[in-house]
N, C-alpha and C positions, 0 to 999 in steps of 0.2 A: 314228703314233707306237705301234704296240706289235708291229712288224714286225721282223724280222732275217730276212738271208740264210740259208737251210739249211745248218742243222747238223749232218753224220752225226754219230749215239750210236752209241759201241763198244760198249756192250752193251745185247742185245736182251732176255733173260729175263725173266719175269713176276715184278713186283714180290710180297713180302711185303705181305700186305693189313694198313694200319691197323684199328682198328678201327674201326665205321661210327659216324660224327656223328647220325646218324638215329637216331628213336625207334622202337620196336618197333612201332608200329601202320603205322608209315611202311615199313617194311620187311616187314611182312606183305602190306599192300597191296601193294606190288611186287613181291610175291611171291622175297624175296629169301632165301639159301640160310639152312635152318633152322635152324644153330646162330647165326649171326647174328643171329637173332631171337628167339633164346633170351637170347642175351649182352646184349642191348638190354631185354630184359625184365625180367631180374636187377637190371641197374641201375638201372630204374625204379620198383622199389619204394623206397624210402627205409628210412633204417635197418635193411635187411633184410640176413642173409648166402644167399651161395649155398643152402645146406645148408636153410633157414630155406624163403625162398621155393620151393623145390622141396617142403619135405616138410609144411608146415603150410597147411592145406585154407582154413582162417580170411583167410589171406594168399597165397599165391602161386595157389591154386586158383579164388580168387574174382577175382581182379586177372586172373588167365589168360582168364575164362572173359567178363569184361565186353573185354579185346582185341580175342576172338575175335568177341563180339558186335558189338561197332564196324565191323570191320572188315568184315566180313560183310553190311552195309546192303546191298539192293539199290540203282541196278544195279548198283555194280562188284564183283560175286563174282570172287574168286581161282578156279580150276579145283577142282574135287573132289578131283583127286589130289591137291594139292597140299597141302590143307586137312586131307585125311584123313590126312597122311604127318605133318605138322605136329600134330595130336591123339594120332595114335597112339606119335610120338616121345616128345610131352611124356608121355603115361601112362608108357611105358618110364621115362623118365629118374626120374619119382618116383619108379619102382617100384625101380630098379635104384642111387639114388643115396642115397635118405632109406626104403625099405620101407615106402610109403605108397600106399596105393591110391586113387581118384578118389571124393572124400567130396561134394564140391559138387555138388547138385542140378543147377544150371546148365549146368556143366561136363559132367556124365554126360552132358544131354541132346544140347548140343553133339558129344560124343562117337561118341551112338548114331547122330544123322541126319548128322553131313558124313562120318563112318569108316566106319560100317555102313549107311547110307543104300541109297535105290535108287541102282542104277550109269545110265552117260548110255544106256542102252537105253530108259531108261522117262522120258527127258523131252526135250523139244524142242531141237534142236540150235540154239544160234546165238541162243536169246531174251534178253532183254534183264532177264532178273532173273536168270542165270547158270545156265541152263541148258548141256546137251551137256558138262558137264565132266567126265566122266569117272568113275568108282566104281571097277574096278577095277586087277587090276595091271599087265593087258598096257597100255601106253599107244596112248592112242587116237588117231589120225591129224586125228579128225572133233571131240576135244574140244577147249571152249575155255573161256577164260575172262578175268578183266578187270585188268589192272595201274593201279593208279589213284595218282593223286598230289595232293598238297596243294602248289599255287604260293604264290611267294612273294605279300604284302602281297594274300592274300586270306583271305577267310573260312571258316570250317569248311565252309559251304554251297555252296564253290566247289569240288570237286574232277574233275579231269580223269579220263577212266578209258577206256581202250585197251583193245580186244578182240584177245588172241591167242591163238593154235593151239599150243601148247608143243610137239606129237608131229608136227605136220605136213610132208610133203613140199616143200612151198614154207619155203626158210627165211626169206623175206621176212618172214610173217605168225608165226612161229614163237613172236617175243619183241621187247622194243623191245632196241637194240643199242647198246651205251656209245658211238659215236660219234654217234648221231641224238642221245643227252643232249646230250652236252659242246656238240654247235652250237647246241642250244637253249638251253643254258646262258650260249654265248657272247653269242648274238642279245639275250637277256634283260641280259645286260651292257652290250650296245652296238648299242641298240633303232636308233639313227641310221642303223645301218647299210641296214635293211629300210621303215622309215618310209614314210608317201606314198608307196613304190614298187610296181608290178607286178613279183608274184615269181613267177621258176616253180622247184618242187622238183623233181629225177629224184631215182628210185628210193624215194620214199619211206615204202615200204613199210607198218608199221601205223598211219603218220601223225600221231606223236607230236609233232615237230618243227614239220612244219607249224599242227596246230593250235593249238600253244603259240604260236609265233611269230605267229601269226595270231590269236590273242587279246589278247595281251600287249602284242608290237614293233608295232601299229599298221600295217602293211601295206596300202594302196589295196587291193590282190589280190592273195592266195597262191592259188596252179595247184597241186595235189601233183598229181604224175605216177606211174604205172608201168605193167608191160605185163600182166603176168598176171593171168588172170579173178578167181582168188583175194585178191590185194592190191588190185585193183581195186574186189571189192564189199565185202572189209574197212574201206578206207576209208571210203567210201561208209557204213557201218554206225558208223564213230567217230564220223564227222563228224555222222552223227542222234544220236547217242545225249548227246552234247554239246553240242547245239543250246542249251539252256537256258541254260548257261553260257557260249556263243558268242555269244546275244541280248543279256547282261549288257554282254561287251563291243565291242557296238556292233560286232557280224559276222553277214553271214546276218540281219539282221531282214527282216521279211515287210512286201510292200509300202511299203520305203524304198529307193529306186534311187538313193541317194547313200551305204547305208551302205556299208561295208568288206565284201567278198567272200570265204570260203576254200572251193572248189570242187577237184575233182578228176578225172583223166581219163587216157587212153590215151597214154603217150609211150615208144616201142622205141628205143633206143639205135643199133642200126644202120640202122634205116630214118631214124632221121636222119642217120646221119654219111655218106648215099648224096644226101641233098639238099641242095639249097641254100639261101639267106635267101627268094630269092624262093619258091619252092615249098615249103618245108617245113610252112608254118601252115595250108595247103588237104591236103595228105597223111600228115601222122604229128602234126598240133594240133590235129586236127580238134575235139578236146574242148574247146580253150584257149576262155572267155568273150571273151579279149580277142586284140587281133593280135600276133606274135611280133614286130615291130618296135616296142611299146610295153615290153614285160619289159626292165626294168632291171636286177635280180637274178639267179644265179641260182644256187641251192641245192641240195647234194647229202651224203648222209655215207653213210659205212660202202659206199662202189660203187667202190673199189679194191682188189679182192680176188681177180679172175679174170684171168691175164694173156690168155687169149686174148680179152677183153671191154675190154679198156684202150684200144687202136686205134678201134676205133668208139667208147668213151666219149668221149674225146679227141678226136676227131672232131666226134662230137656236140655237144660243148659250145663247141667254134669256130664251128659253125653257131651255132649260137643267141647266142653272141656279136656276132660277128658282123654278127648282124639289126637288133642297137640297137643306135644309139650311144651310150658310155659305159656300155655293159652291165658289168657286174663278176659273178663268181663267187666262191663263197664253200663251199668243199668241208670235212669235215671224216672223217681217216680214220684207222683205228687203223694203227700202224707194227707190221704184224706180220712183215714179210719184207720183209731187204732189196733183194733182186733184181727184186721184185714194185714197189716202192716207185720203185727207179730207171728201172723201164723206164715208169713213170706222167710220173717228172719228166723224162726224155727226150724220152718220145711229148709231154709239151706244148713243149717247147723244139724241138721240129721240127716243129712246127704253128705256131709263131711264138706263142704264148701265153706271159704274162711271169707267176711266180707269187712270188709271196712267203709264206714261213711265220711265221705269227704265232710270238712271243717264247714259249717253252716257259714262264715264270715267268710268262705272260699266261696261262696256260691257268690254272696251276696255282692261283692265288690265284683262281677263277672262285669264283663261292658254287656249294655244292655243295648242287641242289634235288632230283635225282632221285637213289637210292639205288638203282645200276644196277651200280656199278665191282667187280664180285666177279671174274670172270673177267679182266677186263682192265681196268687199273688207268686214272685218267685220266692219268695222266702219259704213257701207251702212243698219245694221242689228238695227232694234228699237224691245224693248220688253215691254211687256206691261201687269200690271194682271187689270183686269177688275169682278167686283160686282154688283149685284144689288141694285140698288137707299131701 
């Protein structure tokens, strides 16, 4: 009902970004570009002009201090580096555009604490209260923080947080990638695709797609996979810090064997590609809590980027789909490079995998839940389903 045959797009450039539809707190929690946060903040103050919002302590500074205070409430605190840049840029803009110094006491305390407070060397890396955020000018690969999101039909106490390492050498844990957000938005609009099913996610990265889908789309069991130690540790952490939210959605409830499950574990595409449906469970999916032939849906986002890995990725998909009767894969991928995308689609055809691409209008009409489409617009994301001929 929402599929069309793949049509090649003639223009590949990055689109000019429209103003964000998200409020300043949602943007700040997502560690959006700072100018986007500022623009949304100005619009959030009724009846105030741009210059007034920057200049008057009783208006702009009080509101901005309240915004920061709400967004940094534990456990999901953005990186210290991001907060430092946000606060110092705000103070600089006040001085440069309105000739005004910081006069609000709360805002001054926030600047003192987060812009000039202790560096990452004096806090514990990876603490659930936002430690290890990195306070100096030099990017720290071990510095981490949280992006967090208010999900639809959830009250203010139900925020999902994902730990990211913005300067880590493992790109999979640097941030929430746009295709993962798009796939989550697609699944939330079409939950029947995975409801009451056993699901495996390839290349789950920081785990946003799997955590959101497991909580709100009601699969029987969703198993997130990746292969680096950093990814696997971080996925386990993100499941742990969202445990209360998952429990409220009926996921991973202790002592209830009938409850829905979310788990994570190791799966490497090359190893998978070299297996067959009979031995893969023993050799490459040892962490899976259910037998491979029981898996009904395969998910993946932003895994089509390296031409050297595409053949193994596609063969891995074939092995997984061949292992389960009527299994289906759902992929979301940015359309970055025509040759890379052509290689992917040709490889699918050569392996006997039938793909159908979701109509671009369907993607455009999805609710915008995650404020993340700043470097890669959602119009660049393609979603396709795959089955074995």
